[in-house]
C-alpha positions in Angstrom: 102.9 90.7 115.4 99.4 91.1 116.8 97.1 93.9 115.8 96.1 96.9 117.9 92.6 95.4 118.2 93.9 92.2 119.7 96.2 94.2 122.1 93.1 96.1 123.2 91.1 93.0 123.7 93.8 91.2 125.7 94.4 94.3 127.8 90.6 94.6 128.6 90.6 90.9 129.6 93.5 91.4 131.9 91.9 94.5 133.4 88.7 92.5 134.1 90.7 89.7 135.7 92.7 91.7 138.3 90.8 91.8 141.5 93.2 91.5 144.5 96.8 92.2 145.5 99.1 91.2 148.2 102.5 92.3 149.5 105.2 90.1 150.8 108.5 90.0 152.6 110.4 87.7 150.2 112.3 89.1 147.3 114.1 86.4 145.4 113.1 85.2 141.9 110.2 82.9 141.7 109.2 80.0 139.5 106.5 81.1 137.0 104.2 78.2 138.0 104.0 79.4 141.6 100.7 80.7 142.7 101.7 82.5 145.9 104.2 85.1 147.0 107.4 83.8 148.6 106.5 85.3 152.0 102.9 86.7 151.7 101.4 89.1 154.3 97.9 87.9 153.4 96.5 91.5 153.1 93.9 90.6 150.4 94.0 94.2 149.1 90.9 94.8 146.9 88.1 97.2 146.1 88.9 100.9 146.3 92.6 100.2 147.1 93.1 98.9 143.6 92.6 101.4 140.8 92.9 100.1 137.2 93.2 102.5 134.3 94.1 102.3 130.6 97.0 104.6 129.9 97.1 103.5 126.3 95.4 100.8 124.1 98.0 98.2 125.1 99.1 99.5 128.6 97.3 98.9 131.8 98.3 100.8 135.0 97.3 99.2 138.3 97.7 101.4 141.4 97.6 99.5 144.7 97.2 101.7 147.8 98.0 100.3 151.3 97.5 101.9 154.6 100.9 101.6 156.2 99.4 100.7 159.6 98.9 97.2 158.1 102.6 97.0 157.2 104.1 99.1 160.0 107.7 98.1 160.8 107.9 95.7 157.8 110.2 95.8 154.8 108.3 95.0 151.6 110.1 93.1 148.8 107.4 91.8 146.6 103.9 92.5 145.3 101.5 90.3 143.3 98.2 90.7 141.5 95.6 88.0 141.7 92.4 87.2 139.8 89.0 86.8 141.3 88.4 83.1 140.7 87.1 80.8 143.3 87.9 78.8 145.4 91.5 79.9 145.2 92.8 83.0 143.6 95.5 82.6 140.9 98.5 84.8 140.9 98.6 86.8 137.6 101.8 88.8 138.2 104.5 89.0 140.8 107.2 91.7 141.1 110.1 91.5 143.4 112.2 94.5 144.2 114.8 95.9 146.6 113.2 96.2 150.0 111.3 99.4 150.9 110.4 100.3 154.5 109.9 100.1 157.3 107.0 102.4 157.3 105.4 104.6 160.0 101.8 103.8 160.8 100.3 107.0 159.4 101.2 106.8 155.7 99.5 105.5 152.6 101.9 103.6 150.3 101.1 103.4 146.6 102.6 100.8 144.2 102.2 101.5 140.5 102.3 98.4 138.2 102.3 98.9 134.4 101.3 95.9 132.3 102.0 96.2 128.5 100.8 93.9 125.8 103.0 93.9 122.7 
């Protein structure tokens, strides 16, 4: 068991690391040592399109917003969060799911990712 203080410190560190996101068309399971999505779209989502908030001391919620014009006609099956290291970003978390889409070009799609430290 770790203490609540360590949970908070780990969560703060994770929050500081998350800088970019990407969507992909692949959807099968992935090897944990992979550093890319199966079929990435290369959207490099960052800035105001990623909102990170603490919903509890040990839970981080990451909201990724995407203008559907960038994914119009595509079926999305994976999303990943990346850090801000150079020269190559490292994948921190990848989620695969049943395909969603295709989307019209005039929507904003939001993905909510909850990260919990136990």
